[in-house]
mmCIF file of the N, C-alpha and C atoms, coordinates in Angstrom:
data_MODEL
# 
_entry.id   MODEL 
# 
loop_
_atom_site.group_PDB 
_atom_site.id 
_atom_site.type_symbol 
_atom_site.label_atom_id 
_atom_site.label_alt_id 
_atom_site.label_comp_id 
_atom_site.label_asym_id 
_atom_site.label_entity_id 
_atom_site.label_seq_id 
_atom_site.pdbx_PDB_ins_code 
_atom_site.Cartn_x 
_atom_site.Cartn_y 
_atom_site.Cartn_z 
_atom_site.occupancy 
_atom_site.B_iso_or_equiv 
_atom_site.pdbx_formal_charge 
_atom_site.auth_seq_id 
_atom_site.auth_comp_id 
_atom_site.auth_asym_id 
_atom_site.auth_atom_id 
_atom_site.pdbx_PDB_model_num 
ATOM 1   N N  . MET A 1 1  ? 4.595   6.406   3.992   1.00 0.00 ? 1  MET A N  1 
ATOM 2   C CA . MET A 1 1  ? 5.193   5.964   2.734   1.00 0.00 ? 1  MET A CA 1 
ATOM 3   C C  . MET A 1 1  ? 6.232   6.992   2.219   1.00 0.00 ? 1  MET A C  1 
ATOM 4   N N  . ARG A 1 2  ? 6.798   7.743   3.128   1.00 0.00 ? 2  ARG A N  1 
ATOM 5   C CA . ARG A 1 2  ? 7.730   8.826   2.686   1.00 0.00 ? 2  ARG A CA 1 
ATOM 6   C C  . ARG A 1 2  ? 8.903   8.289   1.919   1.00 0.00 ? 2  ARG A C  1 
ATOM 7   N N  . ASP A 1 3  ? 9.359   7.111   2.233   1.00 0.00 ? 3  ASP A N  1 
ATOM 8   C CA . ASP A 1 3  ? 10.501  6.534   1.517   1.00 0.00 ? 3  ASP A CA 1 
ATOM 9   C C  . ASP A 1 3  ? 10.137  6.112   0.081   1.00 0.00 ? 3  ASP A C  1 
ATOM 10  N N  . ALA A 1 4  ? 8.812   6.089   -0.192  1.00 0.00 ? 4  ALA A N  1 
ATOM 11  C CA . ALA A 1 4  ? 8.317   5.800   -1.541  1.00 0.00 ? 4  ALA A CA 1 
ATOM 12  C C  . ALA A 1 4  ? 7.894   7.115   -2.231  1.00 0.00 ? 4  ALA A C  1 
ATOM 13  N N  . GLY A 1 5  ? 8.137   8.253   -1.566  1.00 0.00 ? 5  GLY A N  1 
ATOM 14  C CA . GLY A 1 5  ? 7.803   9.569   -2.165  1.00 0.00 ? 5  GLY A CA 1 
ATOM 15  C C  . GLY A 1 5  ? 6.375   9.995   -1.923  1.00 0.00 ? 5  GLY A C  1 
ATOM 16  N N  . ILE A 1 6  ? 5.648   9.343   -1.019  1.00 0.00 ? 6  ILE A N  1 
ATOM 17  C CA . ILE A 1 6  ? 4.278   9.668   -0.702  1.00 0.00 ? 6  ILE A CA 1 
ATOM 18  C C  . ILE A 1 6  ? 4.270   10.309  0.689   1.00 0.00 ? 6  ILE A C  1 
ATOM 19  N N  . PHE A 1 7  ? 3.685   11.513  0.782   1.00 0.00 ? 7  PHE A N  1 
ATOM 20  C CA . PHE A 1 7  ? 3.689   12.263  2.042   1.00 0.00 ? 7  PHE A CA 1 
ATOM 21  C C  . PHE A 1 7  ? 2.285   12.598  2.469   1.00 0.00 ? 7  PHE A C  1 
ATOM 22  N N  . ASP A 1 8  ? 2.115   12.981  3.756   1.00 0.00 ? 8  ASP A N  1 
ATOM 23  C CA . ASP A 1 8  ? 0.851   13.426  4.261   1.00 0.00 ? 8  ASP A CA 1 
ATOM 24  C C  . ASP A 1 8  ? 0.313   14.561  3.373   1.00 0.00 ? 8  ASP A C  1 
ATOM 25  N N  . GLY A 1 9  ? -0.965  14.466  3.028   1.00 0.00 ? 9  GLY A N  1 
ATOM 26  C CA . GLY A 1 9  ? -1.597  15.494  2.232   1.00 0.00 ? 9  GLY A CA 1 
ATOM 27  C C  . GLY A 1 9  ? -1.552  15.217  0.746   1.00 0.00 ? 9  GLY A C  1 
ATOM 28  N N  . ASP A 1 10 ? -0.737  14.231  0.292   1.00 0.00 ? 10 ASP A N  1 
ATOM 29  C CA . ASP A 1 10 ? -0.697  13.877  -1.122  1.00 0.00 ? 10 ASP A CA 1 
ATOM 30  C C  . ASP A 1 10 ? -2.031  13.230  -1.497  1.00 0.00 ? 10 ASP A C  1 
ATOM 31  N N  . VAL A 1 11 ? -2.431  13.454  -2.759  1.00 0.00 ? 11 VAL A N  1 
ATOM 32  C CA . VAL A 1 11 ? -3.600  12.740  -3.297  1.00 0.00 ? 11 VAL A CA 1 
ATOM 33  C C  . VAL A 1 11 ? -3.095  11.632  -4.181  1.00 0.00 ? 11 VAL A C  1 
ATOM 34  N N  . LEU A 1 12 ? -3.596  10.434  -3.938  1.00 0.00 ? 12 LEU A N  1 
ATOM 35  C CA . LEU A 1 12 ? -3.150  9.267   -4.690  1.00 0.00 ? 12 LEU A CA 1 
ATOM 36  C C  . LEU A 1 12 ? -4.147  8.892   -5.768  1.00 0.00 ? 12 LEU A C  1 
ATOM 37  N N  . ILE A 1 13 ? -3.651  8.571   -6.947  1.00 0.00 ? 13 ILE A N  1 
ATOM 38  C CA . ILE A 1 13 ? -4.471  8.063   -7.991  1.00 0.00 ? 13 ILE A CA 1 
ATOM 39  C C  . ILE A 1 13 ? -4.346  6.515   -7.950  1.00 0.00 ? 13 ILE A C  1 
ATOM 40  N N  . VAL A 1 14 ? -5.473  5.843   -7.826  1.00 0.00 ? 14 VAL A N  1 
ATOM 41  C CA . VAL A 1 14 ? -5.485  4.379   -7.634  1.00 0.00 ? 14 VAL A CA 1 
ATOM 42  C C  . VAL A 1 14 ? -6.283  3.755   -8.760  1.00 0.00 ? 14 VAL A C  1 
ATOM 43  N N  . ASP A 1 15 ? -5.669  2.750   -9.397  1.00 0.00 ? 15 ASP A N  1 
ATOM 44  C CA . ASP A 1 15 ? -6.327  2.043   -10.510 1.00 0.00 ? 15 ASP A CA 1 
ATOM 45  C C  . ASP A 1 15 ? -6.713  0.656   -10.006 1.00 0.00 ? 15 ASP A C  1 
ATOM 46  N N  . ARG A 1 16 ? -8.013  0.413   -9.900  1.00 0.00 ? 16 ARG A N  1 
ATOM 47  C CA . ARG A 1 16 ? -8.502  -0.880  -9.412  1.00 0.00 ? 16 ARG A CA 1 
ATOM 48  C C  . ARG A 1 16 ? -8.502  -1.945  -10.501 1.00 0.00 ? 16 ARG A C  1 
ATOM 49  N N  . ALA A 1 17 ? -8.260  -1.557  -11.760 1.00 0.00 ? 17 ALA A N  1 
ATOM 50  C CA . ALA A 1 17 ? -8.270  -2.513  -12.860 1.00 0.00 ? 17 ALA A CA 1 
ATOM 51  C C  . ALA A 1 17 ? -6.911  -3.183  -13.054 1.00 0.00 ? 17 ALA A C  1 
ATOM 52  N N  . ILE A 1 18 ? -5.865  -2.599  -12.502 1.00 0.00 ? 18 ILE A N  1 
ATOM 53  C CA . ILE A 1 18 ? -4.515  -3.186  -12.621 1.00 0.00 ? 18 ILE A CA 1 
ATOM 54  C C  . ILE A 1 18 ? -4.377  -4.363  -11.668 1.00 0.00 ? 18 ILE A C  1 
ATOM 55  N N  . ARG A 1 19 ? -3.864  -5.468  -12.209 1.00 0.00 ? 19 ARG A N  1 
ATOM 56  C CA . ARG A 1 19 ? -3.599  -6.625  -11.375 1.00 0.00 ? 19 ARG A CA 1 
ATOM 57  C C  . ARG A 1 19 ? -2.349  -6.362  -10.534 1.00 0.00 ? 19 ARG A C  1 
ATOM 58  N N  . PRO A 1 20 ? -2.446  -6.402  -9.227  1.00 0.00 ? 20 PRO A N  1 
ATOM 59  C CA . PRO A 1 20 ? -1.288  -6.084  -8.404  1.00 0.00 ? 20 PRO A CA 1 
ATOM 60  C C  . PRO A 1 20 ? -0.193  -7.147  -8.488  1.00 0.00 ? 20 PRO A C  1 
ATOM 61  N N  . HIS A 1 21 ? 1.045   -6.665  -8.548  1.00 0.00 ? 21 HIS A N  1 
ATOM 62  C CA . HIS A 1 21 ? 2.221   -7.561  -8.623  1.00 0.00 ? 21 HIS A CA 1 
ATOM 63  C C  . HIS A 1 21 ? 3.238   -7.134  -7.553  1.00 0.00 ? 21 HIS A C  1 
ATOM 64  N N  . HIS A 1 22 ? 4.196   -8.018  -7.323  1.00 0.00 ? 22 HIS A N  1 
ATOM 65  C CA . HIS A 1 22 ? 5.285   -7.750  -6.384  1.00 0.00 ? 22 HIS A CA 1 
ATOM 66  C C  . HIS A 1 22 ? 5.926   -6.391  -6.705  1.00 0.00 ? 22 HIS A C  1 
ATOM 67  N N  . GLY A 1 23 ? 6.106   -5.559  -5.699  1.00 0.00 ? 23 GLY A N  1 
ATOM 68  C CA . GLY A 1 23 ? 6.769   -4.260  -5.891  1.00 0.00 ? 23 GLY A CA 1 
ATOM 69  C C  . GLY A 1 23 ? 5.837   -3.096  -6.135  1.00 0.00 ? 23 GLY A C  1 
ATOM 70  N N  . HIS A 1 24 ? 4.533   -3.362  -6.437  1.00 0.00 ? 24 HIS A N  1 
ATOM 71  C CA . HIS A 1 24 ? 3.573   -2.293  -6.644  1.00 0.00 ? 24 HIS A CA 1 
ATOM 72  C C  . HIS A 1 24 ? 3.253   -1.651  -5.279  1.00 0.00 ? 24 HIS A C  1 
ATOM 73  N N  . VAL A 1 25 ? 3.059   -0.352  -5.291  1.00 0.00 ? 25 VAL A N  1 
ATOM 74  C CA . VAL A 1 25 ? 2.464   0.362   -4.152  1.00 0.00 ? 25 VAL A CA 1 
ATOM 75  C C  . VAL A 1 25 ? 0.969   0.185   -4.288  1.00 0.00 ? 25 VAL A C  1 
ATOM 76  N N  . VAL A 1 26 ? 0.362   -0.337  -3.226  1.00 0.00 ? 26 VAL A N  1 
ATOM 77  C CA . VAL A 1 26 ? -1.073  -0.640  -3.272  1.00 0.00 ? 26 VAL A CA 1 
ATOM 78  C C  . VAL A 1 26 ? -1.829  -0.023  -2.124  1.00 0.00 ? 26 VAL A C  1 
ATOM 79  N N  . ILE A 1 27 ? -3.133  0.094   -2.334  1.00 0.00 ? 27 ILE A N  1 
ATOM 80  C CA . ILE A 1 27 ? -4.072  0.389   -1.255  1.00 0.00 ? 27 ILE A CA 1 
ATOM 81  C C  . ILE A 1 27 ? -4.685  -0.943  -0.891  1.00 0.00 ? 27 ILE A C  1 
ATOM 82  N N  . ALA A 1 28 ? -4.595  -1.305  0.366   1.00 0.00 ? 28 ALA A N  1 
ATOM 83  C CA . ALA A 1 28 ? -5.154  -2.577  0.846   1.00 0.00 ? 28 ALA A CA 1 
ATOM 84  C C  . ALA A 1 28 ? -6.122  -2.300  1.978   1.00 0.00 ? 28 ALA A C  1 
ATOM 85  N N  . VAL A 1 29 ? -7.064  -3.209  2.144   1.00 0.00 ? 29 VAL A N  1 
ATOM 86  C CA . VAL A 1 29 ? -7.972  -3.153  3.281   1.00 0.00 ? 29 VAL A CA 1 
ATOM 87  C C  . VAL A 1 29 ? -7.606  -4.297  4.187   1.00 0.00 ? 29 VAL A C  1 
ATOM 88  N N  . VAL A 1 30 ? -7.141  -3.959  5.404   1.00 0.00 ? 30 VAL A N  1 
ATOM 89  C CA . VAL A 1 30 ? -6.712  -4.954  6.382   1.00 0.00 ? 30 VAL A CA 1 
ATOM 90  C C  . VAL A 1 30 ? -7.669  -4.829  7.582   1.00 0.00 ? 30 VAL A C  1 
ATOM 91  N N  . GLU A 1 31 ? -8.453  -5.893  7.733   1.00 0.00 ? 31 GLU A N  1 
ATOM 92  C CA . GLU A 1 31 ? -9.441  -5.909  8.815   1.00 0.00 ? 31 GLU A CA 1 
ATOM 93  C C  . GLU A 1 31 ? -10.323 -4.667  8.818   1.00 0.00 ? 31 GLU A C  1 
ATOM 94  N N  . GLY A 1 32 ? -10.692 -4.187  7.627   1.00 0.00 ? 32 GLY A N  1 
ATOM 95  C CA . GLY A 1 32 ? -11.599 -3.032  7.508   1.00 0.00 ? 32 GLY A CA 1 
ATOM 96  C C  . GLY A 1 32 ? -10.921 -1.684  7.470   1.00 0.00 ? 32 GLY A C  1 
ATOM 97  N N  . ASP A 1 33 ? -9.616  -1.645  7.631   1.00 0.00 ? 33 ASP A N  1 
ATOM 98  C CA . ASP A 1 33 ? -8.855  -0.382  7.621   1.00 0.00 ? 33 ASP A CA 1 
ATOM 99  C C  . ASP A 1 33 ? -8.031  -0.262  6.337   1.00 0.00 ? 33 ASP A C  1 
ATOM 100 N N  . PHE A 1 34 ? -8.063  0.883   5.681   1.00 0.00 ? 34 PHE A N  1 
ATOM 101 C CA . PHE A 1 34 ? -7.281  1.141   4.493   1.00 0.00 ? 34 PHE A CA 1 
ATOM 102 C C  . PHE A 1 34 ? -5.841  1.440   4.860   1.00 0.00 ? 34 PHE A C  1 
ATOM 103 N N  . VAL A 1 35 ? -4.911  0.817   4.138   1.00 0.00 ? 35 VAL A N  1 
ATOM 104 C CA . VAL A 1 35 ? -3.474  1.109   4.312   1.00 0.00 ? 35 VAL A CA 1 
ATOM 105 C C  . VAL A 1 35 ? -2.803  1.271   2.964   1.00 0.00 ? 35 VAL A C  1 
ATOM 106 N N  . CYS A 1 36 ? -1.747  2.029   2.910   1.00 0.00 ? 36 CYS A N  1 
ATOM 107 C CA . CYS A 1 36 ? -0.951  2.177   1.702   1.00 0.00 ? 36 CYS A CA 1 
ATOM 108 C C  . CYS A 1 36 ? 0.409   1.566   2.003   1.00 0.00 ? 36 CYS A C  1 
ATOM 109 N N  . LYS A 1 37 ? 0.754   0.511   1.258   1.00 0.00 ? 37 LYS A N  1 
ATOM 110 C CA . LYS A 1 37 ? 1.983   -0.220  1.476   1.00 0.00 ? 37 LYS A CA 1 
ATOM 111 C C  . LYS A 1 37 ? 2.526   -0.754  0.150   1.00 0.00 ? 37 LYS A C  1 
ATOM 112 N N  . THR A 1 38 ? 3.765   -1.241  0.153   1.00 0.00 ? 38 THR A N  1 
ATOM 113 C CA . THR A 1 38 ? 4.328   -1.886  -1.001  1.00 0.00 ? 38 THR A CA 1 
ATOM 114 C C  . THR A 1 38 ? 4.086   -3.374  -0.919  1.00 0.00 ? 38 THR A C  1 
ATOM 115 N N  . LEU A 1 39 ? 3.517   -3.968  -1.980  1.00 0.00 ? 39 LEU A N  1 
ATOM 116 C CA . LEU A 1 39 ? 3.175   -5.369  -2.030  1.00 0.00 ? 39 LEU A CA 1 
ATOM 117 C C  . LEU A 1 39 ? 4.454   -6.229  -2.250  1.00 0.00 ? 39 LEU A C  1 
ATOM 118 N N  . SER A 1 40 ? 4.643   -7.211  -1.418  1.00 0.00 ? 40 SER A N  1 
ATOM 119 C CA . SER A 1 40 ? 5.728   -8.155  -1.548  1.00 0.00 ? 40 SER A CA 1 
ATOM 120 C C  . SER A 1 40 ? 5.110   -9.543  -1.640  1.00 0.00 ? 40 SER A C  1 
ATOM 121 N N  . MET A 1 41 ? 5.457   -10.237 -2.706  1.00 0.00 ? 41 MET A N  1 
ATOM 122 C CA . MET A 1 41 ? 5.020   -11.632 -2.882  1.00 0.00 ? 41 MET A CA 1 
ATOM 123 C C  . MET A 1 41 ? 6.248   -12.505 -3.039  1.00 0.00 ? 41 MET A C  1 
ATOM 124 N N  . ARG A 1 42 ? 6.448   -13.363 -2.065  1.00 0.00 ? 42 ARG A N  1 
ATOM 125 C CA . ARG A 1 42 ? 7.583   -14.266 -2.058  1.00 0.00 ? 42 ARG A CA 1 
ATOM 126 C C  . ARG A 1 42 ? 7.117   -15.677 -1.705  1.00 0.00 ? 42 ARG A C  1 
ATOM 127 N N  . LEU A 1 43 ? 7.430   -16.607 -2.575  1.00 0.00 ? 43 LEU A N  1 
ATOM 128 C CA . LEU A 1 43 ? 7.081   -17.998 -2.328  1.00 0.00 ? 43 LEU A CA 1 
ATOM 129 C C  . LEU A 1 43 ? 5.604   -18.185 -1.998  1.00 0.00 ? 43 LEU A C  1 
ATOM 130 N N  . GLY A 1 44 ? 4.743   -17.389 -2.689  1.00 0.00 ? 44 GLY A N  1 
ATOM 131 C CA . GLY A 1 44 ? 3.330   -17.495 -2.535  1.00 0.00 ? 44 GLY A CA 1 
ATOM 132 C C  . GLY A 1 44 ? 2.794   -16.835 -1.281  1.00 0.00 ? 44 GLY A C  1 
ATOM 133 N N  . ARG A 1 45 ? 3.621   -16.177 -0.553  1.00 0.00 ? 45 ARG A N  1 
ATOM 134 C CA . ARG A 1 45 ? 3.209   -15.482 0.692   1.00 0.00 ? 45 ARG A CA 1 
ATOM 135 C C  . ARG A 1 45 ? 3.208   -13.975 0.472   1.00 0.00 ? 45 ARG A C  1 
ATOM 136 N N  . MET A 1 46 ? 2.145   -13.329 0.965   1.00 0.00 ? 46 MET A N  1 
ATOM 137 C CA . MET A 1 46 ? 1.965   -11.901 0.793   1.00 0.00 ? 46 MET A CA 1 
ATOM 138 C C  . MET A 1 46 ? 2.462   -11.172 2.022   1.00 0.00 ? 46 MET A C  1 
ATOM 139 N N  . LYS A 1 47 ? 3.092   -10.007 1.772   1.00 0.00 ? 47 LYS A N  1 
ATOM 140 C CA . LYS A 1 47 ? 3.541   -9.130  2.856   1.00 0.00 ? 47 LYS A CA 1 
ATOM 141 C C  . LYS A 1 47 ? 3.299   -7.710  2.336   1.00 0.00 ? 47 LYS A C  1 
ATOM 142 N N  . LEU A 1 48 ? 2.799   -6.829  3.171   1.00 0.00 ? 48 LEU A N  1 
ATOM 143 C CA . LEU A 1 48 ? 2.624   -5.432  2.829   1.00 0.00 ? 48 LEU A CA 1 
ATOM 144 C C  . LEU A 1 48 ? 3.687   -4.674  3.606   1.00 0.00 ? 48 LEU A C  1 
ATOM 145 N N  . LYS A 1 49 ? 4.680   -4.151  2.849   1.00 0.00 ? 49 LYS A N  1 
ATOM 146 C CA . LYS A 1 49 ? 5.827   -3.519  3.443   1.00 0.00 ? 49 LYS A CA 1 
ATOM 147 C C  . LYS A 1 49 ? 5.618   -2.005  3.593   1.00 0.00 ? 49 LYS A C  1 
ATOM 148 N N  . ALA A 1 50 ? 5.936   -1.517  4.784   1.00 0.00 ? 50 ALA A N  1 
ATOM 149 C CA . ALA A 1 50 ? 5.855   -0.101  5.068   1.00 0.00 ? 50 ALA A CA 1 
ATOM 150 C C  . ALA A 1 50 ? 7.090   0.597   4.454   1.00 0.00 ? 50 ALA A C  1 
ATOM 151 N N  . ALA A 1 51 ? 6.908   1.825   3.967   1.00 0.00 ? 51 ALA A N  1 
ATOM 152 C CA . ALA A 1 51 ? 8.023   2.610   3.438   1.00 0.00 ? 51 ALA A CA 1 
ATOM 153 C C  . ALA A 1 51 ? 8.371   3.751   4.361   1.00 0.00 ? 51 ALA A C  1 
ATOM 154 N N  . HIS A 1 52 ? 7.999   3.589   5.615   1.00 0.00 ? 52 HIS A N  1 
ATOM 155 C CA . HIS A 1 52 ? 8.285   4.579   6.647   1.00 0.00 ? 52 HIS A CA 1 
ATOM 156 C C  . HIS A 1 52 ? 8.726   3.778   7.858   1.00 0.00 ? 52 HIS A C  1 
ATOM 157 N N  . PRO A 1 53 ? 9.860   4.088   8.434   1.00 0.00 ? 53 PRO A N  1 
ATOM 158 C CA . PRO A 1 53 ? 10.393  3.269   9.543   1.00 0.00 ? 53 PRO A CA 1 
ATOM 159 C C  . PRO A 1 53 ? 9.496   3.265   10.780  1.00 0.00 ? 53 PRO A C  1 
ATOM 160 N N  . GLY A 1 54 ? 8.625   4.248   10.903  1.00 0.00 ? 54 GLY A N  1 
ATOM 161 C CA . GLY A 1 54 ? 7.747   4.293   12.097  1.00 0.00 ? 54 GLY A CA 1 
ATOM 162 C C  . GLY A 1 54 ? 6.491   3.437   12.010  1.00 0.00 ? 54 GLY A C  1 
ATOM 163 N N  . TYR A 1 55 ? 6.317   2.773   10.890  1.00 0.00 ? 55 TYR A N  1 
ATOM 164 C CA . TYR A 1 55 ? 5.104   1.965   10.711  1.00 0.00 ? 55 TYR A CA 1 
ATOM 165 C C  . TYR A 1 55 ? 5.495   0.502   10.436  1.00 0.00 ? 55 TYR A C  1 
ATOM 166 N N  . PRO A 1 56 ? 4.700   -0.429  10.962  1.00 0.00 ? 56 PRO A N  1 
ATOM 167 C CA . PRO A 1 56 ? 5.037   -1.854  10.789  1.00 0.00 ? 56 PRO A CA 1 
ATOM 168 C C  . PRO A 1 56 ? 4.615   -2.397  9.452   1.00 0.00 ? 56 PRO A C  1 
ATOM 169 N N  . ASP A 1 57 ? 5.285   -3.463  9.008   1.00 0.00 ? 57 ASP A N  1 
ATOM 170 C CA . ASP A 1 57 ? 4.855   -4.215  7.882   1.00 0.00 ? 57 ASP A CA 1 
ATOM 171 C C  . ASP A 1 57 ? 3.612   -5.019  8.260   1.00 0.00 ? 57 ASP A C  1 
ATOM 172 N N  . VAL A 1 58 ? 2.789   -5.386  7.300   1.00 0.00 ? 58 VAL A N  1 
ATOM 173 C CA . VAL A 1 58 ? 1.613   -6.199  7.570   1.00 0.00 ? 58 VAL A CA 1 
ATOM 174 C C  . VAL A 1 58 ? 1.875   -7.591  6.958   1.00 0.00 ? 58 VAL A C  1 
ATOM 175 N N  . ILE A 1 59 ? 1.951   -8.571  7.838   1.00 0.00 ? 59 ILE A N  1 
ATOM 176 C CA . ILE A 1 59 ? 2.077   -9.975  7.404   1.00 0.00 ? 59 ILE A CA 1 
ATOM 177 C C  . ILE A 1 59 ? 0.772   -10.646 7.838   1.00 0.00 ? 59 ILE A C  1 
ATOM 178 N N  . PRO A 1 60 ? -0.088  -10.964 6.833   1.00 0.00 ? 60 PRO A N  1 
ATOM 179 C CA . PRO A 1 60 ? -1.403  -11.514 7.214   1.00 0.00 ? 60 PRO A CA 1 
ATOM 180 C C  . PRO A 1 60 ? -1.258  -12.828 8.030   1.00 0.00 ? 60 PRO A C  1 
ATOM 181 N N  . LYS A 1 61 ? -2.076  -12.890 9.052   1.00 0.00 ? 61 LYS A N  1 
ATOM 182 C CA . LYS A 1 61 ? -2.123  -14.073 9.903   1.00 0.00 ? 61 LYS A CA 1 
ATOM 183 C C  . LYS A 1 61 ? -3.262  -14.967 9.462   1.00 0.00 ? 61 LYS A C  1 
ATOM 184 N N  . GLU A 1 62 ? -3.254  -16.181 9.893   1.00 0.00 ? 62 GLU A N  1 
ATOM 185 C CA . GLU A 1 62 ? -4.326  -17.148 9.567   1.00 0.00 ? 62 GLU A CA 1 
ATOM 186 C C  . GLU A 1 62 ? -5.684  -16.559 9.912   1.00 0.00 ? 62 GLU A C  1 
ATOM 187 N N  . GLY A 1 63 ? -6.571  -16.504 8.937   1.00 0.00 ? 63 GLY A N  1 
ATOM 188 C CA . GLY A 1 63 ? -7.943  -16.024 9.154   1.00 0.00 ? 63 GLY A CA 1 
ATOM 189 C C  . GLY A 1 63 ? -8.086  -14.516 9.074   1.00 0.00 ? 63 GLY A C  1 
ATOM 190 N N  . GLN A 1 64 ? -6.972  -13.776 8.918   1.00 0.00 ? 64 GLN A N  1 
ATOM 191 C CA . GLN A 1 64 ? -7.042  -12.296 8.853   1.00 0.00 ? 64 GLN A CA 1 
ATOM 192 C C  . GLN A 1 64 ? -7.516  -11.912 7.443   1.00 0.00 ? 64 GLN A C  1 
ATOM 193 N N  . THR A 1 65 ? -8.419  -10.923 7.388   1.00 0.00 ? 65 THR A N  1 
ATOM 194 C CA . THR A 1 65 ? -8.959  -10.443 6.119   1.00 0.00 ? 65 THR A CA 1 
ATOM 195 C C  . THR A 1 65 ? -8.087  -9.335  5.557   1.00 0.00 ? 65 THR A C  1 
ATOM 196 N N  . VAL A 1 66 ? -7.480  -9.596  4.343   1.00 0.00 ? 66 VAL A N  1 
ATOM 197 C CA . VAL A 1 66 ? -6.677  -8.611  3.641   1.00 0.00 ? 66 VAL A CA 1 
ATOM 198 C C  . VAL A 1 66 ? -7.132  -8.612  2.193   1.00 0.00 ? 66 VAL A C  1 
ATOM 199 N N  . GLU A 1 67 ? -7.487  -7.441  1.690   1.00 0.00 ? 67 GLU A N  1 
ATOM 200 C CA . GLU A 1 67 ? -7.915  -7.298  0.275   1.00 0.00 ? 67 GLU A CA 1 
ATOM 201 C C  . GLU A 1 67 ? -7.077  -6.220  -0.361  1.00 0.00 ? 67 GLU A C  1 
ATOM 202 N N  . ILE A 1 68 ? -6.459  -6.519  -1.508  1.00 0.00 ? 68 ILE A N  1 
ATOM 203 C CA . ILE A 1 68 ? -5.766  -5.508  -2.264  1.00 0.00 ? 68 ILE A CA 1 
ATOM 204 C C  . ILE A 1 68 ? -6.833  -4.766  -3.060  1.00 0.00 ? 68 ILE A C  1 
ATOM 205 N N  . TRP A 1 69 ? -7.048  -3.483  -2.682  1.00 0.00 ? 69 TRP A N  1 
ATOM 206 C CA . TRP A 1 69 ? -8.127  -2.688  -3.217  1.00 0.00 ? 69 TRP A CA 1 
ATOM 207 C C  . TRP A 1 69 ? -7.785  -2.065  -4.575  1.00 0.00 ? 69 TRP A C  1 
ATOM 208 N N  . GLY A 1 70 ? -6.491  -1.694  -4.758  1.00 0.00 ? 70 GLY A N  1 
ATOM 209 C CA . GLY A 1 70 ? -6.069  -1.073  -5.991  1.00 0.00 ? 70 GLY A CA 1 
ATOM 210 C C  . GLY A 1 70 ? -4.572  -0.777  -6.001  1.00 0.00 ? 70 GLY A C  1 
ATOM 211 N N  . VAL A 1 71 ? -4.055  -0.455  -7.165  1.00 0.00 ? 71 VAL A N  1 
ATOM 212 C CA . VAL A 1 71 ? -2.637  -0.155  -7.348  1.00 0.00 ? 71 VAL A CA 1 
ATOM 213 C C  . VAL A 1 71 ? -2.490  1.377   -7.487  1.00 0.00 ? 71 VAL A C  1 
ATOM 214 N N  . VAL A 1 72 ? -1.583  1.952   -6.723  1.00 0.00 ? 72 VAL A N  1 
ATOM 215 C CA . VAL A 1 72 ? -1.295  3.383   -6.818  1.00 0.00 ? 72 VAL A CA 1 
ATOM 216 C C  . VAL A 1 72 ? -0.504  3.647   -8.099  1.00 0.00 ? 72 VAL A C  1 
ATOM 217 N N  . THR A 1 73 ? -1.051  4.542   -8.934  1.00 0.00 ? 73 THR A N  1 
ATOM 218 C CA . THR A 1 73 ? -0.358  4.868   -10.203 1.00 0.00 ? 73 THR A CA 1 
ATOM 219 C C  . THR A 1 73 ? 0.245   6.263   -10.228 1.00 0.00 ? 73 THR A C  1 
ATOM 220 N N  . ALA A 1 74 ? -0.152  7.139   -9.291  1.00 0.00 ? 74 ALA A N  1 
ATOM 221 C CA . ALA A 1 74 ? 0.394   8.473   -9.262  1.00 0.00 ? 74 ALA A CA 1 
ATOM 222 C C  . ALA A 1 74 ? 0.153   9.097   -7.898  1.00 0.00 ? 74 ALA A C  1 
ATOM 223 N N  . SER A 1 75 ? 0.964   10.081  -7.577  1.00 0.00 ? 75 SER A N  1 
ATOM 224 C CA . SER A 1 75 ? 0.821   10.850  -6.333  1.00 0.00 ? 75 SER A CA 1 
ATOM 225 C C  . SER A 1 75 ? 0.844   12.331  -6.743  1.00 0.00 ? 75 SER A C  1 
ATOM 226 N N  . ILE A 1 76 ? -0.139  13.058  -6.271  1.00 0.00 ? 76 ILE A N  1 
ATOM 227 C CA . ILE A 1 76 ? -0.203  14.511  -6.541  1.00 0.00 ? 76 ILE A CA 1 
ATOM 228 C C  . ILE A 1 76 ? 0.156   15.214  -5.245  1.00 0.00 ? 76 ILE A C  1 
ATOM 229 N N  . LYS A 1 77 ? 1.200   16.056  -5.360  1.00 0.00 ? 77 LYS A N  1 
ATOM 230 C CA . LYS A 1 77 ? 1.673   16.798  -4.209  1.00 0.00 ? 77 LYS A CA 1 
ATOM 231 C C  . LYS A 1 77 ? 0.818   18.021  -3.962  1.00 0.00 ? 77 LYS A C  1 
ATOM 232 N N  . THR A 1 78 ? 0.640   18.368  -2.706  1.00 0.00 ? 78 THR A N  1 
ATOM 233 C CA . THR A 1 78 ? -0.066  19.604  -2.371  1.00 0.00 ? 78 THR A CA 1 
ATOM 234 C C  . THR A 1 78 ? 0.973   20.638  -1.984  1.00 0.00 ? 78 THR A C  1 
ATOM 235 N N  . MET A 1 79 ? 0.696   21.870  -2.341  1.00 0.00 ? 79 MET A N  1 
ATOM 236 C CA . MET A 1 79 ? 1.630   22.952  -2.022  1.00 0.00 ? 79 MET A CA 1 
ATOM 237 C C  . MET A 1 79 ? 1.229   23.606  -0.692  1.00 0.00 ? 79 MET A C  1 
ATOM 238 N N  . PRO A 1 80 ? 2.198   23.935  0.106   1.00 0.00 ? 80 PRO A N  1 
ATOM 239 C CA . PRO A 1 80 ? 1.857   24.619  1.373   1.00 0.00 ? 80 PRO A CA 1 
ATOM 240 C C  . PRO A 1 80 ? 1.233   25.982  1.129   1.00 0.00 ? 80 PRO A C  1 
ATOM 241 N N  . LEU A 1 81 ? 0.239   26.316  1.909   1.00 0.00 ? 81 LEU A N  1 
ATOM 242 C CA . LEU A 1 81 ? -0.436  27.596  1.738   1.00 0.00 ? 81 LEU A CA 1 
ATOM 243 C C  . LEU A 1 81 ? 0.151   28.652  2.656   1.00 0.00 ? 81 LEU A C  1 
# 
């Protein structure tokens, strides 16, 4: 998610009470795996967009389990030691 300003080692603050909307950075569970992506909702279809060119977008397929777990509200940077 580097293009969204989130880097390896960052700590994310996630609010599960916020209703996710188009454009929110979210934590989602896709087939049991947690992912951090940008939520895209177009014409009633969901897509989880990657903000790093090396990672694919997630477009749920028929029968695939995808749950939006929470909305990312902040990122805490870690300092190199």
